[in-house]
NUNU-633157 format. One line per 4 residues: number of its first residue (from 0); their letters; for each residue y, x, z of C-alpha. Coordinates in steps of 0.001 Angstrom, whole numbers, padded with zeros to 6 digits. Layout:
NUM) a) Y X Z  ... .
% end
This chain:
0) mndk) 112323 103783 079693  112505 100030 080144  109984 098044 082155  108133 096565 079162 .
4) kkgk) 107369 099952 077614  106504 101411 081001  104069 098585 081693  102398 098959 078290 .
8) lqvs) 102098 102708 078819  100501 102240 082236  097998 099700 080910  097099 101882 077945 .
12) vivi) 096583 104957 080155  094349 102956 082519  092287 101629 079590  091941 105130 078101 .
16) mill) 090843 106543 081464  088219 103842 081939  086911 104310 078399  086731 108093 078840 .
20) lvaa) 084811 107767 082077  082359 105202 080691  081842 107190 077485  081245 110391 079451 .
24) fvlf) 078560 108772 081608  076870 107049 078665  076771 110248 076631  075572 112223 079632 .
28) fkgh) 072627 109914 080236  071792 109825 076515  071461 113600 076521  074732 114705 074857 .
32) ysva) 075761 116891 077754  078419 119057 076106  080342 116120 074645  080106 114270 077964 .
36) fvlf) 081488 117251 079862  084393 117568 077404  085259 113880 077830  084947 114169 081595 .
40) gifi) 087220 117228 081473  089842 115250 079561  089542 112510 082184  090074 115046 084993 .
44) viin) 093127 116529 083223  094708 113085 082888  094019 112281 086547  095478 115635 087603 .
48) fisn) 098624 115113 085518  099179 111624 086952  098659 112756 090546  101042 115708 090172 .
52) wtgi) 103681 113526 088527  103370 110901 091266  103659 113554 093973  106812 114991 092428 .
56) knad) 108252 111502 092030  107562 110676 095691  109034 113964 096911  112172 113321 094863 .
60) yvyr) 112435 109807 096331  112142 111138 099898  114710 113873 099215  117191 111362 097800 .
64) kihk) 116699 108999 100756  117277 111813 103274  120349 112993 101366  121710 109438 101179 .
68) nnek) 121160 108904 104905  122923 112187 105740  125980 111143 103763  126427 108059 105950 .
72) w) 127010 110161 109050 .
% end
């Protein structure tokens, strides 16, 4: 994926997360509890997916760096 598409994807995910969080709080305080909890659940799932993906990406980076450093010796 090139940098332009990756940047647009990151911005769109951030905007969606902010909108989900704001909508969940607004609906919660207006009294629509079930819809607010569903939106908050979607927000939590997105956050969980991003954190797991970032953790895997970082672990892969560390593994490749260690492997690259071992090849030098």
